[in-house]
C-alpha positions in Angstrom: 58.0 41.1 -100.8 61.2 39.1 -101.1 64.0 39.4 -98.5 67.1 41.5 -99.3 70.6 40.0 -99.1 71.2 41.8 -95.8 68.0 40.4 -94.3 68.8 36.9 -95.4 72.3 37.2 -93.8 70.7 38.4 -90.5 68.2 35.5 -90.5 71.1 33.1 -91.1 73.1 34.5 -88.2 70.0 34.1 -85.9 69.5 30.5 -87.0 73.2 29.7 -86.5 73.2 31.3 -83.0 70.0 29.4 -82.1 71.5 26.1 -83.2 74.7 26.8 -81.3 72.8 27.6 -78.1 70.7 24.4 -78.5 73.8 22.3 -79.0 75.5 23.9 -76.0 72.5 23.4 -73.8 72.1 19.7 -74.9 75.8 19.0 -74.1 75.8 20.8 -70.7 72.5 19.4 -69.4 73.8 15.8 -68.9 77.0 17.1 -67.3 75.0 19.3 -64.9 73.0 16.2 -63.8 76.1 14.4 -62.6 78.0 17.4 -61.3 78.8 17.6 -57.6 76.2 19.6 -55.6 79.0 21.4 -53.7 82.8 21.4 -53.2 85.2 23.0 -50.8 88.8 24.1 -51.1 91.3 24.8 -48.4 94.9 25.7 -47.8 97.4 24.5 -45.2 100.2 27.0 -44.5 103.5 26.4 -42.7 107.2 26.3 -43.0 107.5 22.6 -44.1 104.4 22.4 -46.4 106.6 22.7 -49.6 108.7 19.7 -48.4 106.0 17.3 -47.3 102.4 16.8 -48.4 99.8 16.5 -45.7 97.1 13.7 -45.7 93.6 15.2 -45.7 90.4 13.3 -45.1 86.7 14.3 -45.4 84.8 12.7 -42.5 81.2 12.7 -41.4 80.6 14.6 -38.2 79.8 12.3 -35.3 81.4 9.2 -36.9 83.2 7.6 -34.0 85.5 5.6 -36.3 86.2 8.8 -38.4 85.9 6.7 -41.6 86.9 8.9 -44.5 84.3 9.5 -47.3 87.1 11.2 -49.2 90.9 11.4 -49.1 93.5 13.6 -50.7 96.9 15.1 -50.1 98.0 18.8 -50.1 99.9 19.9 -53.1 103.2 21.9 -53.0 101.3 25.0 -52.2 99.4 23.4 -49.4 96.0 23.4 -51.2 93.4 20.6 -51.2 89.8 20.2 -52.4 86.8 17.9 -51.8 83.6 17.6 -53.8 80.3 16.4 -52.6 80.7 12.6 -51.8 77.2 12.0 -53.1 75.5 11.2 -49.8 73.0 13.9 -50.2 74.3 15.9 -47.2 75.5 19.5 -47.0 79.1 20.4 -46.3 78.1 21.1 -42.6 77.6 17.4 -42.1 81.4 16.8 -42.6 84.7 17.9 -41.2 88.2 18.0 -42.7 90.9 16.1 -40.8 94.5 17.1 -41.5 97.0 14.4 -40.5 100.1 16.5 -40.1 102.2 13.8 -38.3 101.4 10.5 -36.6 100.8 12.4 -33.3 99.2 15.6 -34.7 95.8 15.8 -36.4 93.8 18.9 -36.9 90.0 18.9 -37.3 88.6 21.7 -39.5 84.8 22.2 -39.0 82.6 22.8 -42.1 79.7 23.7 -39.8 79.3 27.3 -41.2 79.9 26.3 -44.8 76.9 26.7 -47.2 76.7 24.8 -50.5 77.3 27.1 -53.5 76.9 24.6 -56.4 79.7 24.9 -58.9 81.3 27.8 -57.0 83.7 26.5 -54.3 83.2 27.2 -50.6 86.6 28.4 -49.4 87.7 27.1 -46.0 89.8 29.6 -44.1 93.6 28.7 -44.2 95.1 26.6 -41.5 98.6 27.4 -40.4 100.6 24.5 -39.0 103.8 24.8 -37.0 105.7 21.6 -36.5 
């Protein structure tokens, strides 16, 4: 029994949806392979934050030289973010160091932070009075 016009139309819709899903999957699969395993975002609050960005470093816990594996600056809202530096370690292996002034640095522990893949782990805000 031949298909009706309505059945042909439905079959065509299913074929187009399947092709679209296949294309989407093939484009996203390579991106997922190189995506960061985790990332964290944080906020620095304080009276002067809108006038001066703060240097922020991601440092391995226990590194006596505190060599940064990532660096950034806060934006005008005091926000910053780091993604997995690709060393195969969880966020708890790092700490965030806020360099407020030449005399004032604040360490923020990531010890309790669990990787959440593409969803960010949010670091509790740090309020700085200087």
